[in-house]
N, C-alpha and C positions, 0 to 999 in steps of 0.2 A: 480652653480655646474659645473664644465669642463668634459669634453668626458670619460665614463667611471664611474662616480657616482664620481668622487675623486674632495673632497671639498677644495674653492680656497682658506685655510686655512694650509691644509696639504701641496698646492705645495709653498705658500710661503714661508711657515717655511722650506723645502727641497731646495727654492733658494737661502734663506738665508744661508745655512751651504753652496750651492755651494759658492755663492760669498765669504764667508770665507775660504773656503777651496783652493781657487785659489788664495793663496795668499802662499800656500807650494808648495815646490817643486812638481812636477807630482810624481805618486808611481812607482815603480819599482817592477817587477818581477813576479807581481799581476799574479792570476791562471787568465789561459785566458778562456773567456767566447764562445758561440757556436755563429756563422755567422745568424746558423737558426737552430735548435732546436727539431730534431727529435723525440730525445730520450725522451722528456718529454713528447710529445703528445703520443707517444708508451707507455710510463708506465700509460698511463690515461687509455688508450682506448685497449690494449693488449687482455683483453679476447675476445673485438666481434669481434678484428681481427683476433686471431686464431678459433676461432668458427664460422667465413666467410670463411677461408681456410680451416677448415676440411668438413664444405658442400660443396669445390667443390672439396675435397681428397675423398668424398664418394660415388660421383657420379659423377666422373670422363670425365665431359665434358670439358675438357681444353683446347678447340676451339669453339668459340661460344657458351657456356655457360648459363643456364638462367639467372646466374647474368646481364651476356650485356643485357640483356632486359630492368632487374629490376632497372638499374640504367639508359640507355636511355630515360626509363619512369621516371623516381624519377627527374632527371636533369630537364629534358626538360618541366617538371609540375613547375620546381622552376625556370626558367628562364623565364615561361611563353610565350612559342613555339609549338609550335605542333607535331615538333619530333626530337630526337636528336639521331644520330649516332656516335658511337664510334669505337673507331680506333687507330692504334697504337701507335701513339704520335701527336704534334701538326703539327711541319711540314709536317705529311699525309696528317691532315687535311685540310692545305693552300691547299695544294696540289690537292688532291680530290676536294674541291670547287671550284677551279681554275679549273680542268676536266671536273665537272659537269655544271658549266655554262662556258662552251666551250670555254673555253680562251688559246689560244695557239699562235703557229709556226703565226708570223706576227700582232699577237697584241700585245699594251701595258696595262702597269696594272700602275698606280700614288701609291704612298707608299712613308714610310719615312725614311732617312737615319741614323736615329737616333734611332736605335732597334739591336734587335739579327739578327747574318744572315741568321737566317732562313727565316725573311719577303721575303724577293728578291729572295734567295736559292729558294724556293718555284717557285715566278714568275718565271723563268729560269729554274727550271722544267719542266713546264709547257709546256717549248718553248717560251716563250714572254719575253718582257721586259721592264726590270724596269724602273719607271720614275719617280726620287726624286722630293718630296718639302721636304721647309727646316717648322720648328716648331714653336711652339707657347714656348716662353723664358718663360714662367709659369708654364707650365703643363706638358712640353717636347713634346706633343701630335701635331700630323697634323694640323697647319694651319690654317685655311678654309679663312680666307684672302691672304694668298699666293696659295693655293689650285685655286682660281678663275683663275687667271694668268696662271695656269699650264696648268689649263685645254685648256685654247684655246689655249697657244703654241703647245701642244703636239696634240692639233686636226688640226691645221694650219702646223705644223710640222716645227715652226718657231722658229729655236735656236735665232734669235736675242729677244724675248720677254721672251724668259725664258733659264736655258742650260737645255738640254736636251742630251741624248744618243748617241755620236758620232757612226758612222759604212758606208759602203756603202749599204745600202738598194736599193733593187731594184726599191722598191715602198715604202714610209711612212709605219711609224707600222700605227695597227691601233689602236686609243683608245678603249680599252673596260670595261676599270674600276678600280674602286680607292678601295683601300687595307688598311685606317686608323689602328696606331696600337693604342691598350688603355696602355699606358707607365706605369709599375710600378703600375698599381690597377688603374688607373684614366680613366673613357671613353673619348674618343674622345667626341667632340663638335658636334656629329651627325644628328642633326638638320638643320648646318648649310650646311653639308658635302653632307648630301641626299641627301637637294635641290637643291646643283652644278650639285649632280652626274645625278639628273634626266633632268634638262635644258639639258642635256649633253648625254642623254642616255644611263647613265653606271654603269651596273653593280656595289653594293659594298659588299663588303666581310670585316667582323671585325674581325680581328686579336685581341682578347682577350685572349691571352694567357697568360695575366697576371694579367688578371681583372675579373675572374668570381668571381662574389658576390658582385661583384661593381654595382653603379646605379647614370641613367640619366635620372633626371626628374621622377624618382619612377621608371621608369624602369633597368630591370636587363640589365647586359650589358652580351653579345650574344644573346640579342634582341632587339639587335640597328639596324640592316643591312638586308638587302635580304637573306644573309648567312652568318652565325660569329662562328670562332674554335677557340676553347680553347686546353690550355696542361695541363696533371695530370704528367711532372715531379716531380717529389718529393721538390722538393722545391719553389713549384707554393702552390697559398693558398688550394689550394686540389688538394693534389700530390698522387700521385701512390707510389709503392717500385719500378716502374721504369719505362720503359717510355705508356704514353698513350693518347688519345687525345680524343675532340668530337668533333661533328660539328651542328651547328642549323642552323632551315628551317621552315618554316611554308609553305613552298613551299612540299606538297607531290610528286611532277614530281620528283623536284631537290632529294630529301631525296632516292628515289628509288632510283636512277641514281647512288647517293654512296652508297649506298647499294651493290649496282652492282660492282662498281669500286673498291671498297675494296676485293672483293676477287676474284680477277683478270676480269673482267665484267663478270660475271660470268649470265648466263640468267635464265632458268629454275630449273637444277640442275649442279653443279660445273663442267661435261663434258661437258657445252654448253656453250661456253663464245660468250658474243655478241660485245663485244671491248676489245682495250688493257686498263686492267688494274693495280692492283698493289697488292703486298702480304701486306695489308695493314689494320688486324685484330687487333681488342681487344684485349688481353689476357684474360681469365677469371678471373684468380688468380688475377690482377690487378683492374677487374672489382669489385672483393669479399673486394677484400682492403678497393678501394674508398668507398662503401657500407657501411661501418665500420666507416671510416671516414665524411664520409658527414654526419652520427647522427648528429656530434660535430659540423660538419663548421657552421651554425649560430652565436654559441654564437663564437665559434674563431674569426669569423668576429665583434663582439663589441671588442674581449680581444685584438685584433688588432688595433682597433682606439683606445683604450683608450693610448695604451704605444706607435700611433703616436700621441695622444694628449698630452703625458708627454714628449715623444720629443719638440714638439711644444713649450710649455710652457717654458720650460730649456733653446732651443737655439733662438725662436723666438724676439730678441733683439740683436741691433747694437752690443753690447761687445760679443757677440757669434763670431764672424767673418765670420757667414753662412749663407747661407739664404737656409732657410727651403722651403718643398715642398706647394705649391699654389691650394687645392682645390677646384674647384668654386663651386660656391656657390647650382648650382641645381644638384651639382653629390655626390658621395657616395664614399670613394676608396677601392678598396680591401685589398691596402697596402702590395702589392706584396714583393714590396721594401719601405726602408725610405730612402731617395737619399737629398744630401744638395748639395748647391755650395759655393764653398770655392771662395776666389778672386781672385784666379789665381792658376797656374800651381804650383809653388813656395811654395806658401798655402797649397794645394792640402797633395800636398808632408809630408811637416812638421808636421799635422793632424795624417798624417794618420803613421807616421814615430811617431808620439809621442804614439796614441793609440798602434798602433805594442808594444811599450815599457809598456804601461800598462796592456798589456792582451787581448788588444779587437781587432779583426777581424773588416777588412773592406771590400770590393770592388769594383771597379771600372765597369759602368756599364752606356755607353761604351767607353771607349778608343778614339778608332776610327774611326768613320762614314761610314758609307756601302760604299759610293761613292767614300770615298782613301780606303779603302781594296784590295789585292791583286786580288780578288776573281771578280771583279767586273770595273775592269783595262779594260775590252771589253769596255765598257760603255764610256771613255773618259770624262769621269767627270774629275774636276780639284778642287786645294784646293782655297778656296774663292767661290765655288760655293754655297754653304749654312750654311752661315758665321753663324748662330746663332743654327745650330747642331755642329760644330766645334768650337763656343766656347762655350758649355755647354759641350763634352764633354774633354776640357782640362781642366773645371773647377770641375763638380761632380763626387761622390763618394759618398756608400753607408755604414750605420752604422746598427748593429745586426736590427734585426725584424724576430719578432715570436710572438705567441700570449703570449707564457708564460717568455715571459723575465721580471725582475725583478725590481721596480722599482730604488734599490738601484744597479741594474746594469746599468741602465740608468744614476743615478746621475753622477754615478763612469765616462760613457761615455761621460757629458756632464762638468762635472769638469777636462778632460782632453783638451777641448775644447777652454773654457773660456781660462783655464791658457795658451794658445798659444795666 
């Protein structure tokens, strides 16, 4: 049997039908499917969500209501750490973690250039400097082999060893932390990353915005580093109906400081401010929605795995012309996205055009690595500094991915790709 309990002969029959259908012209004007179908999920649990929201309306504690503590406890237990700290977004989670770890002006943090802007943005908002390192071409995560050289270059601040941020520094930035990104739901290689960081006396902050529910060696994402951060943006595997995030740690001192920082550096009461903080609270209503969604989250992870398995069965062969995602044997992905690599940029454009004509939405995560984004131009990086990230950005695109994607829709998607 293959993922999701689907028999091999069922897959074989579908694949045979696909191969026959690819000899026909691609269908046109089909009904457009959803890239992420939140409506199907809501239909399933609408009553539970309404009950949770009505409970908030009844008690009226819209700021820091009891649902937040309930959610923090449930998710921390699920992850396997002592403390969960709810906050206003995944971006604020990263920023609060950096602040609590005393990362700021004069410091440098190593991270990936192949991610959403929030990762490096949070580093700069904290006053520190992002130092980029290239990715593994199979997982799209931070490459530990490259990281070793970057740590040495950034520690000595020697750009002859590895590309480093440019700037008229009064003194070289002090390397303080490493922030790996668990891209598309697959945890990074934390055994090697944590070991390299420990050798250099560096803090590791896990950017698990896309990987909540994933695993590395039977340990849950968000429990793989000293501090971990996730996002509850609606499109995430566990998503709210607005912004939200959470920080996880086993360190009680860090958790207490983050709880203070997210309410303006609060002390004994809201009119005692111990340090400059943020207005970074998680809304009670969003916590209520997340409590309802979390009840079916483990089942939805299994459903996501089934969808990913069907995609890979249809597309993991030479005739598809695309490279499907590779999940290391010691990992489980949360399947935030199902991202494939086309042969090159023109092949990607052709596939996306054909899929669009067939009513199939696609997306590109991410079309331009961060070191080439205008927002980070002050760092002085240039094209060619991170060739693996740049090559992936030219070829990658994502297919519809959610727990409620029907096999017939996946057949339709595969048919268009195979016909190209």
